[in-house]
N, C-alpha and C positions, 0 to 999 in steps of 0.2 A: 606931719610928715608928707613930703611931696609924693605925687603920683609916680614920679620916676624912681624914687627910692623904694616905694612899695612894690613896684614892678620888678625891681632888681632883686629884692628879698624873695618874692614869689618865685622868680626864675631860678635863684640859687637853691631854694628849697626843693623845687621840682628836679633840679639836676642832682641833688643829693639823694632824693628818693629813687631816682632812676638808676643811679650808680649802685645804691644799696640793693635794690631789687635784682639788678644784673648779677651782683656778687653772690646773692643767695641762690639764684637760679643756676649758677655755675657749680654749686656744691654737688658732687656726685651722690647718688643714692646710698652708696656704701658708707658714707660718712655718718649717716644717721645711726649706724650700729654703735657709735660711740656714746649715744644718748644713754643715760643711766637707766632708762625705763624701756628700752627696746632690745629686740633680738632678731637677727636675720637667719633664716633657715635657707639652706641651699641643698638641692637633692637631684640625684639622677636615678633612672630606672631602666631596666631592660637594655642594658649596655651590650649584651650578647657578644662579648669578645672583640669589640671594635677597637683594637689596640692602637691603631694609628691616631685616633682622636684623644687618647689618654694623656699624652704630655701636656697639651693645652688645657684640658679640663682639670688635670691634677694641679697644674700651676695656678689656675684661676681659683680653685677651691682652697689651696694652701694660702694664697694671698688673703682670702676672706677669713680664714681661721686666724691669721696673724693680726687682724683687726681687733680680736679679743672678745667680741660678743656675737659670734656666729656659731651655728650648729650645722654640721654637714652630714647628710643622710644618703643612704643607698637602699632603694626599695626592691632589690633582687633581680634575678636573672642576669648576673654580671658576667659569668664566664663562658657559657656554652654558646658557640656560634662561629668561631673562626679557628683555623689551624694554629695560628699563633698562640691562642689561649688554650685550645683543647689539648694541644700536644704536651702541655705540662699540667693538665687537669686543674687549671685555675690558679696555680701558684704564682704565675707572672703577675696577673692582675691583683691578686691579694697583696703582693709586695708593693704594687703601685698604689693601692688604697692606703697602705701604711705611710708611704711618702706624702700622699696628698693630705693626710690627716683626717680621714673620715671618722666620725664619732660613732657610727654604728653601721651594720650591714644586715638587712633583713633577708631571710631566706626566700628565694623564689622557687618555683617548681623545677626549673632546669638545674638548680644547684644539686639536685638529687640524681642527676643522670649518671654520675660515676660512683654511686653508692654512698652509704653512710660513713664508712671508714675514711673515705677521702675527705668528707666534710669535717670529720673530727680532726683529721690531720691539719687541714687548712686553718681551722679555728684555733688549734693549739699553737700554730706557728705565727699567727697574726696578732698585731697590736689592736686591731679593730674588733670590738665585741660583735659576735654573730647572734642575731635575735630571731626568735620564733616562739612567742609566748603561748601559742595555741598548739604547739607540737607536743603530743603526748605518746607514751608507749602504748602499743596495741598488741593484743594477743590474738593472732589469726585463728587459732584453734577454738578458743572459747568465745571469740568475738567480743572481747571486753576491753575497756580502757584501763591503762595503768597510770603511773605517776607522770608528771611533767618530765620530758626528755632533757634533763639538765646536763647530761653528758654531751649533748649536741648543741644546745642553744641557751642563751639567756633570755629573760622575759623583757627587760627594759634596761635603759641606762639613765643615769642622773648626772647632769653636768652643771657645775657652778661657773657662771660667767664672771668676767672682770667687773661688770657693772653691778654685781651683787645678786642678779636674778638667778634662780635655780630652775633648770629645765629638765623635764622627764620625757623620754621617748620610748614608746611601746612599739615593738615590732611583731607583726602577725602575718600569716599567709592565709589566703582564702580557703575555706573548708573544702570546696570542690576541686581545689588544685591537686588533690590526691588522685583525681582521675586524669590528670595531665602528666602523670609519671608512670613509667612502665612498672606495673604492680609488684613484680618480683623484687624490685629494689627497695620497696617500702613496706615489707610485710610486718615489720616490728614497730612501726610508728603510724600515726594518723594525725589529722588536723581537725581540731574541734572548732565549733562555731566561734569566730573571733569576736563578735559583738559583745556578748556578756563578759568575755575575758578582758576586752578593752575597758569596759565600764568598771569592772572590779579593780583592775590595776591602776586606772586613772584615779580612783578614790584612794587607793593606797599611796600613790605618789603624792597626792595633795595633802593627805592627812598625816602620813607617817614620814614622808621624805621632804615635806615642806616645799613642794614644787610650786613656783609661781605660774608656770606654763607647762601644759602637757600636750604632746602631739602624738599622732599615730603614723607609723611607717607601715604601709599595708601592701603586700603583694597581691593585689586584686583591684578590679575596677570599683569605683564608688558604688555602682549599682549592686555589686556583689555583697556589699556590707549593709546598705541601708535602703535598698529598693531603687526604682528608676522611673523616670518620666516615660511617656509613650514614645518619645523619639529615641529612647535608649542611649541618650548621650549624657545625662546628668541625673543625680539622685533626686527623687521627688521630695525628700526631706532628710534632715540629719538623723531622724528616727531616735531622738533622745540623746544623741552624741553631744549636742550642744551643752549638755549639763556635765560633760566629762572631759572632752578634748577641745583644743583650740585650733587645730588644723589637722587635715588628713592628707598625707602624701601617698598617692596611689601608683599602681603599676599594672603589668600583665596584659592590658588590652591594647598596648602600643598606640595610645591616643594622646593627642595634645589637648589636655583638659585644664580648665581654669574656671572654677565656679565658686560662688559664695552662696551657701545654702544654710539658712537659719543662722547666719552670722559666722559660719565655719567655712574656710577655704578648702575645697577639694581640688587637688592639682596633680597633674601627671605630665611628664615631659617627653611623650611619644616613645622613641626607642633609639638605640645605636648612638647615644650621646648627641642627638640632634639638638637637644635643649638641656639647659640646667634650670630646674624649677626654683623659684625664689618666693618666699613669703616673709614679710616683716610684721612682727607682732609687737604691740606696745602694751605696757602694764601701767595703769593709773595708780594714784596714791592709795585708793581704796581697793586695789587688787583686780579691777576689771580689765579684761584682756580685749583688745580690739585689733583689727587688721588695718595696718597703715600702708601696706604695699603688697602686691602679689602679681605674678606673671611668669611666663616661660621665656628664658633668655636664649635666643638662637646661638648656636656654637660660633657663628661668624662674629657675634658681638661680644664675645668674652674678652674683656680688656683688663688692664692692670694685673698682669700675671707674674707670679713668682718664678723668675727665670731660672733660679737655682734648682727648684723642684722640677720644673719642666725639663731641664737638662738631665737631671738624675733619672727621671722616668724614661726619657728618650734613650739614654745609655743602657738602661736595664732591658728595654724592649729590643734594642739593636743587638745586644749580646745574646738574647734568647733567640732572635730571628736567625742569627748566623748559624745556630746549631741545627736548624731545620731547612736551611736554604736549598740544599741540593734536592731534597724530597719535595719541597714546596714548588720548585720551579720545573719539575719534570713535566714534559709535554706528553700526555697520554694518548691523545688523538686529536683530530680536527673535526669541526662540524661546519656544514655548508650554510647553516642558518641558525638563528637563535633558538635555543631550547627553553621554553617557558617553564616556570616553576609549578604551575597548576596541573599540567597533564604530561608535557613532553618528557621532562626529567624523571618523574615517577614511572612513566612507561619504560623509559630506557633502563631504569634501575630494575624494574620487574623483569625485563628481557634478560638482563645480566644474571639475575637471581635464578630465573627459570633455566637458563642455559647451564649454569653451574650445578644446580640441583640434579638436572637430567644427566649431566656428565658424571655425577657421583652415584648414579644408579637408582635414583628415586623416580618412581613412576607417578608424576604429579599431573594434576589437571590444569593448574594455573599458579601464578605468583601474584602477590598483592602487597602494595605499600601505600602510604599516604603521601600527601603533597610535599614538595621540596620547599626550601626556604627562599632561595634566590634563583634567578635565571642564569643560563650560561650563554653568553653572546657568541655570534658567529666568529669562527677562527679557531686557533689552538685552544685545546682544553688542557690546562695545567692541573696538577693535583690541588693547588690552592683554589682554583675555580670550582673544581668538583667539591672540595671541602666546604666552601662557602654555600654551595647549593644544597648539600646534604651533610650538615655538620654533626649529626648525631651518631651514636655508636650502636645503633640497633642491630641486634643479632637476629639472624634468620632461622626460623624453625620449620621443620617438616611436620605437619599436623594432619590428623584425620578429623574432618569436620562434616557437619550436615550441609546439604544443599541449601537449606533454608538460611543458614548463617551466611553462606557465600553470597547468595542473591541479595540478602539484606545489606551486607557490608559493601558489596560492589555497586549498589545503587546510590551510595553516598558520593557526592561530587568530590569530596576530599580524598577518596580512595581510587587507586588505579590498578589495572590488572595487565597481565600478559598471559594469554591463553595458550596452553601447550597442546590440548586436545580439542577436537571439534565436536565431541559428544555433548549433548545437552545436560545442563545442571538442573536437577529436579529437587523440589523442596524436601521430598522424603528420601532422597538418595544420600549416600555417604561418599566422600571424595577426599583425595589427598592434595594438599596445597603447600606451597612455600610462602611464608608470611612473616613479617617482622614482629619482634616480640612486643612492641607497643600495642599493636592491634590484637595479637593473639592473647596476650595476658591482660588486656584492658579490663579494669573493674570500675563499677559505678561507685557513688559515694557511700553506698551500703556495703561495699567491698565484695560484691558479687560479680563474677565474670559476665560481661554483658555484650561483647562483640562476637566471640566465638565460644559460647558456653558449652557447645557440643563436644569441644576438644577435651573437656574436663569431666564429662559424665562417667558414671561407673562403667567399666569395661572398655573405655576408649584407650587406645594405645598412647603412651606418654609421648609428647612432642619431642623431636630430636633436633638438636642444634646443628646447623651446617658448620663444618670446621674445615681447616686446611692445615696440613703439616707445616710447621714452622711459624704459624701465626697463633699467638696466644688467644686472641679474640678475632675471628674472621667476620667482621660486621658487614652490613650491606654496602657501606661505602668502599671497603676494600674489595668486595666482590665486583662492584662496578668499576673500580680502578683497573682490575685485572682484565675485565671484559673490554674496556676501552683500549688497553695496551694491545690486546689481541686484534681488535677491530681496526685500529689506526685511523679510520675515518668513519664519520657518522653522517648519514643522510637524514636530515632533520624531519622530513616529511614522513618517515617511518613512524615517528612518534608524535608529530603534531597533528596528523590526520587520523581519523578513526579507521580501523581495519578489523578484520575478523579476530585478530589477536587482542585488540585493545578495547573494542566496543562492548561495554558491560551489558548493554541492552540486548545483546545477542546470546547471552549466557544460557537463557532458557531454551535455546534452539540448537538442534544438531546442524552442523555445517558440512555440506558436501564439498569435496575437493579441498578440504582444509589443509593448509600448510603450516606446520608448527613453528618453523624458523628457529628451532633450537636443535642442538646436536642429538644424535640417537641415544636412546637409553643404553647405558653400559652397566650391565649387572656387576656390582662390586665383587671382587675376588674374595672368597672367604679367607679370613686371616689365618695364617699358620701359627699355631700356638708355639710360644717360645719355651714353655715348660710343660711337662706332662703331669697329670694328677697322680697322686700316690697309688691309687688302685691300678692305674695303667702300668706304672713302673713295676709293681709287685707281679702283675700278670705276665709282663715281659720276662722278668727274671725267672719266674716259675717255669714258663715255657722254654726258656733257654736251657735251664737245668734239665728239664725232661728230655729235650733233644740230645743234649750231651750224654745223658745217662743211656739213652737208647743206642747211640753210636758206640759207647763203651761196651754195652752188652753184645752188640753185633760183632765187634772186633774180638772180644773174648771167646765167643762161640766159634768163630772162624779159626782162631788159633788152636782151640782144643781139638777141633776136628782134624786139622792138619797134623797135630802131634800124634793123634791116635792112628792116623794113616801111616805115619812113618814107623810106628812100633809094630805094625802087622807083618 
């Protein structure tokens, strides 16, 4: 064979190889989900009511489900965070999850912000199973565990894929997440250590449900499950989980995490729908599971979207938004500069609370709240902007507490105050404050009050909730809304700079020339009873009868005397 022919054959072969390689490289990653031995997992976490991003995310996830070998997860904190979602207590986004085709939804701590009954209602109306395998009934009086809270959650799901693989998903919440919920909302449930529960259920799923792959959807950071490295960013080891699960989808810490530890991917997609987490697992002929792809996909890179689902979700959101448009767009006031979330907004909220408490006749020393979620930029403050800054429904209580508790809590950078009186706060003193329920009723993992325990000691007066006629629940956001309406304009420096009112370091000192910057105390008018007790009615009747009888006697005596005088 001539050199020319050989060269031509080699050139043709190289051209064929290059074309073939190019065609393989052009195959998108999602096409691998059609392989009989692989499964693609897609997950979101800590969405926090970011409804504007839901149409694209729902359309993307629905398209992945349509490929036949995908599992779509949600690791919690889905609803709480925006007016659009909060105004319907999570119902809007629950309906969106149904349209997107989520396979499961794991409870996060903020799912409990509207109480257990609301969760039961959402779960009963949704096509998506709500998971919480370590949520158990709790008896607050005897401080003992009861049975699994099966009226509230399922432990896991089992999904059979088109390629024949069977997948099990266990959903749990971090045990210490109980401390991130206002305690009065969860007095009848608690969260057990999730690690042994994951191990037990994974064994059950493999041995009894014949699952080829088992993963965990966990509303907690990886370090809360298995420990952590010194840099606090990734787990130090899988702590035995490698014998039980094939992947762990994390949440709660709002981090972008993507680690392989002891062969197990630990992944979390930050927050607010900024990422969709993706893990692809492959099962060999002998049942060995391996990781073939993993990473967080930025929202800007979500392609190949189911436009029908996207449009349905958009229409659902638009219909819901129209019902709250007037309230959402109301301009409450204006600010001359940005109010940051760490100090300025909490101080503004404290000022509003203190002002309202004093106007209701409460003689308080100060008001206290914790940090806000988002800043409010310079310009008009609409109700939507206020809602995004403080999306929670915390009720304000008037409580009698020790000076030691006040000084301890005020020293934390996460808490802010507005001082009403210039007198010094002493450790051994007793004071009256206005404080949000999350701080007042906070309990540790042992279910003991640990922020303001003095409010619940024997003999302490019961805390009183601040209310307003016409408002079913007058929470701290509504109090701030009305304060802004009244103020109309806000000077940001009042709250961005330290002052006698806001500087917690001055609490231990008496301040001369102190100005409270709240309205004068107005003693509440004693209520006029609408009905009288029985004993009072009887007394009035007897008194009236006695008076009438006396008058009759006098009249009779006068008449008799006149009659005798005429007969003389």
